[in-house]
matplotlib code that plots the C-alpha trace (Angstrom):
import matplotlib.pyplot as plt

x = [-14.7, -14.5, -11.8, -9.7, -10.0, -8.8, -5.9, -4.8, -5.1, -2.8, -0.1, 0.1, 0.5, 3.4, 4.9, 4.6, 5.9, 9.0, 9.9, 8.8, 10.2, 7.1, 9.2, 8.1, 4.3, 2.3, 0.8, -1.9, -3.9, -7.5, -9.3, -8.8, -12.0, -11.7, -13.5, -16.0, -13.8, -10.8, -9.0, -8.6, -8.2, -8.3, -6.1, -7.1, -4.1, -4.6, -2.0, -1.3, 1.5, 3.2, 2.0, -0.7, 1.5, 3.9, 1.0, 0.0, 3.7, 3.9, 0.8, 2.0, 5.1, 3.2, 1.3, 4.6, 5.9, 2.6, 4.6, 7.2, 4.6, 2.4, 5.4, 6.1, 2.6, 1.8, 4.9, 3.2, -0.6, -1.8, -5.2, -6.9, -6.3, -3.9, -5.8, -4.2, -3.6, -4.3, -3.7, -5.6, -5.4, -8.0, -8.6, -10.9, -7.9, -7.1, -10.6, -10.6, -7.6, -9.0, -12.2, -10.5, -8.4, -11.8, -13.4, -10.3, -10.4, -14.0, -14.6, -16.5, -17.9, -16.8, -19.0, -19.5, -20.7, -17.5, -15.7, -12.0, -9.7]
y = [17.1, 20.7, 21.1, 18.1, 19.6, 22.9, 21.4, 19.5, 22.5, 24.6, 21.9, 20.5, 24.2, 24.6, 21.4, 22.5, 26.0, 24.8, 21.5, 22.3, 24.8, 26.2, 27.5, 31.0, 30.1, 31.0, 27.7, 27.6, 24.9, 26.0, 23.1, 19.8, 17.3, 14.5, 11.4, 10.6, 7.5, 9.6, 7.1, 9.6, 13.3, 15.3, 18.4, 21.3, 23.2, 26.8, 28.1, 31.4, 32.4, 29.8, 28.2, 25.5, 22.7, 23.8, 24.1, 20.3, 19.1, 20.7, 19.1, 15.6, 16.2, 16.6, 13.3, 11.6, 12.7, 12.1, 9.6, 12.2, 14.9, 12.3, 11.4, 15.1, 16.0, 13.1, 13.7, 17.2, 16.0, 13.2, 11.7, 8.4, 7.4, 9.1, 9.9, 8.9, 12.5, 13.3, 16.2, 18.2, 21.6, 24.0, 26.7, 29.0, 31.2, 31.8, 32.6, 35.0, 36.9, 37.2, 38.6, 41.1, 42.1, 42.5, 44.7, 46.9, 47.5, 48.7, 52.5, 53.1, 56.5, 58.1, 59.4, 62.9, 61.1, 61.5, 58.6, 58.3, 59.4]
z = [189.6, 188.8, 191.5, 190.1, 186.3, 187.7, 189.7, 186.7, 184.5, 186.5, 187.0, 183.7, 182.4, 185.0, 183.6, 180.0, 180.9, 182.9, 180.6, 177.0, 174.3, 172.3, 169.6, 169.8, 170.3, 173.3, 175.0, 177.3, 179.0, 178.4, 180.2, 181.4, 180.8, 183.5, 183.0, 185.9, 186.9, 187.0, 184.5, 181.6, 181.1, 177.8, 178.0, 175.7, 174.7, 173.2, 170.8, 169.7, 167.2, 164.7, 161.7, 162.1, 161.3, 164.1, 166.6, 165.5, 166.0, 169.5, 170.5, 169.2, 171.0, 174.2, 173.5, 172.8, 176.1, 178.1, 180.3, 181.2, 182.0, 183.9, 186.1, 187.0, 187.4, 189.6, 191.8, 192.6, 192.7, 194.7, 193.6, 194.0, 190.4, 188.1, 184.8, 181.7, 179.7, 175.9, 174.6, 171.8, 170.1, 171.2, 168.8, 170.9, 171.9, 168.3, 167.3, 170.4, 169.1, 165.7, 167.2, 169.0, 166.1, 164.0, 166.8, 167.1, 163.2, 163.3, 163.1, 166.0, 166.7, 170.2, 172.6, 170.7, 167.5, 165.4, 164.0, 164.5, 161.5]

ax = plt.figure().add_subplot(projection="3d")
ax.plot(x, y, z, "-o")
ax.set_aspect("equal")
plt.show()
């Protein structure tokens, strides 16, 4: 199941990159959860940049164009069943960027014990 998820993750990412305008946002496929019967797959899309309503609009566009995405995907990937895709926003990327910014903002002493000025 992990191999199928990783394959779908990579290929869906390629389809989105080639066929969809993100409006200046960075969109990544963070994970694909495939049902054990291979009938459904939940695609977690990480978004960085843009306003929350723009991110939601982009994911809604992906859900509306699901048939087009599946057609392109399954022309490249052969599986016993072609899972029905559903897209949702994954906020973990955004939270990770915020954590890194927070860490970067800390005044951490260097090895000599002095704090940077």
